[in-house]
C-alpha positions in Angstrom: 0.0 0.0 0.4 2.1 3.0 -2.0 0.3 6.3 -1.2 1.2 7.5 -5.2 1.8 5.9 -8.3 5.8 7.3 -8.5 7.0 5.5 -5.1 4.8 2.3 -6.4 7.3 2.8 -9.6 10.7 3.7 -7.1 9.8 0.4 -5.0 9.3 -2.3 -8.5 12.8 -0.8 -10.0 14.7 -1.3 -7.0 13.2 -5.4 -6.6 13.5 -6.3 -9.8 16.5 -3.8 -11.3 18.9 -5.7 -10.3 18.4 -9.3 -12.0 18.4 -6.5 -14.9 21.8 -6.1 -14.2 22.8 -9.2 -13.9 21.4 -10.0 -17.2 23.9 -7.6 -18.6 26.0 -8.9 -17.0 26.0 -12.3 -18.5 25.2 -11.2 -22.1 28.5 -8.7 -22.1 29.8 -12.0 -21.1 29.2 -14.0 -24.0 29.9 -11.3 -25.8 33.8 -10.6 -24.5 34.3 -14.6 -24.7 33.0 -15.8 -27.8 35.5 -17.0 -30.6 35.7 -18.1 -33.7 36.5 -21.7 -34.7 38.2 -22.9 -37.1 36.0 -26.6 -37.2 32.5 -24.8 -37.2 31.3 -22.6 -40.2 32.5 -19.4 -40.6 29.6 -18.0 -40.8 27.5 -19.3 -38.8 28.8 -18.1 -36.0 29.2 -15.1 -37.9 25.2 -14.8 -37.0 25.5 -16.0 -33.5 28.1 -13.2 -32.7 25.6 -10.4 -34.8 22.8 -12.4 -32.2 24.9 -11.5 -29.4 25.6 -7.3 -30.2 21.5 -7.4 -30.6 21.5 -8.9 -27.3 24.0 -6.2 -25.9 21.7 -3.4 -27.9 18.8 -4.9 -26.7 19.7 -4.2 -22.8 20.9 -0.3 -23.5 23.9 -1.0 -24.5 25.1 1.4 -26.3 27.8 0.6 -28.7 29.1 1.7 -32.7 29.3 -0.5 -35.5 32.8 0.1 -35.9 33.3 -1.4 -32.8 31.4 -4.3 -33.7 33.1 -5.0 -36.7 36.3 -4.3 -34.6 36.2 -7.2 -31.3 34.9 -9.7 -35.0 38.4 -9.1 -36.5 40.1 -9.5 -32.9 38.2 -13.0 -33.0 39.3 -14.2 -36.1 40.4 -17.8 -35.7 44.4 -18.3 -35.8 43.8 -19.7 -40.0 42.7 -16.6 -40.3 45.5 -13.8 -38.9 47.2 -12.8 -42.8 43.5 -12.1 -43.3 42.8 -10.5 -39.6 46.7 -8.0 -40.7 45.2 -7.1 -44.2 42.6 -5.6 -42.0 44.1 -4.0 -38.9 46.2 -1.7 -41.9 43.8 -0.8 -43.9 42.7 3.5 -43.5 39.4 2.6 -44.0 37.0 1.4 -40.6 34.8 -1.4 -42.1 31.2 -1.1 -40.6 29.6 -4.9 -39.0 28.1 -5.6 -42.3 30.3 -5.2 -44.7 33.0 -6.6 -42.9 30.7 -10.2 -43.4 30.4 -8.8 -46.9 34.1 -9.1 -46.9 34.4 -12.4 -45.4 31.9 -13.9 -47.1 33.9 -13.5 -50.3 36.7 -14.2 -48.2 35.6 -18.0 -47.3 33.8 -18.2 -50.8 37.6 -17.4 -51.4 39.3 -20.2 -49.3 37.1 -23.0 -50.4 37.7 -22.4 -54.2 41.6 -22.3 -53.0 40.9 -25.6 -51.2 38.6 -26.9 -53.6 41.5 -26.3 -56.7 44.8 -27.5 -54.4 42.0 -30.9 -54.0 41.6 -31.9 -57.7 45.4 -30.5 -58.7 46.3 -32.6 -56.1 44.5 -36.1 -56.6 45.5 -35.1 -61.0 49.8 -34.8 -60.1 49.4 -38.5 -57.9 47.4 -39.8 -61.2 50.4 -38.3 -63.5 53.1 -39.6 -61.3 51.5 -43.2 -61.7 51.3 -42.8 -65.4 54.3 -41.8 -65.7 56.0 -44.5 -63.1 53.6 -47.0 -65.1 55.5 -46.3 -68.4 58.9 -46.8 -67.0 58.0 -50.3 -66.3 56.8 -50.6 -69.2 59.5 -49.5 -70.9 62.3 -51.4 -68.7 60.0 -55.0 -68.5 61.8 -56.8 -71.5 65.1 -56.1 -70.6 65.9 -58.1 -68.1 65.5 -55.5 -65.4 63.0 -55.6 -62.6 60.7 -53.2 -60.9 
């Protein structure tokens, strides 16, 4: 039984605001601990990062897009260290959405390079087998044994 709505509101705010503070600390902790791993698809992990950023913003905390992008760059997996350094040396700051667009392109290029590397390895191994077989056939009739 309070005398005014303001007093009632203040009492309720005092009682339940501590839960909001705990929730904010938990969300910020998840955002700070986020790390991209090599063993999972990069873009799926970037989507999780975007959701963490949205949760932080939904709690009323402010952070600019450039900060979000730079934190994501710092959380690149070890295999992306060259690309991280390349982005750090750029003169223009990237927003989070621009960075994600660049990352999609980089991931596609890496997949393309990996596929071409795999196909080159299989072609070269076939070539080696072919050369060895030709040499065996060449020396078969001359009394040499392999």
